[in-house]
C-alpha positions, 0 to 999 in steps of 0.5 A: 912971159920971160922964159929965162926967169923962174920963181920956185916956192917951196914948202908944205902949205899944210904946215903953217908958216912952212907954206910961205914959199908956196904962198908967194908962188900962188900970190904971184900966179894970181897977179895979172902983171906977173910975166914970170914962170912960177912953180911950186915944189917940195924943196928936194935937191934933185927936183929943184935942180930939174926945175931950174934947168934951162933958166938963167935967173932963178928965185927960190922962196922958203921958210926958215927959223932961228935967224930973226923975228917971225916975218923977217925976210932974208935975201941970200945968194949962192955965195952964202950957201954956208949961211943957207945950210946953217939956218934952222929950216922950218922943215927938212926940205930946206936942207935940199936947197943948200944941197942943190946949190952945192951939187949944181955948182959942182956940176956947173949947172947953177943958174947964172943968177940965183936968189933965195928969199927965206921968210922967218917962220913963227909956227909950223904946225900941221893944219894951221895957216900962215901967222900974221907976220909971215902973211905980211912977209909973203906980200913983201917978198911978192913985191920984191920979186916983182920989183926985181923982175922989172930991172 
């Protein structure tokens, strides 16, 4: 395992497509060839900052809305933090992602490399599973994270 690399999947797995980030985390954990540290979280700003402490290379995965068709994958870096804040997130926890970036930058604790994958949600209804488009996007993000981890 490479302890300097971390993947954090955030969201609510019991609210439809809002669970996309956690689905990515769970699929990564199920792989035999995944040598990354993988965690799930709520997306709250201070918990994200605590989770990435000590890691140089962090990937956050979350759901969003309003930036494209369902299942679209957006790759965002911290310099695009304003873009993160403007996205209509699948739930309020994603506001914590933008806040964590801003606070960590101000405190000098932002990881050396931070990439956010936002998956465009179709529905975020309680009790529903992932829509087909988001399920395919989860697999796409898993592949992107694995490909990037071999660079």
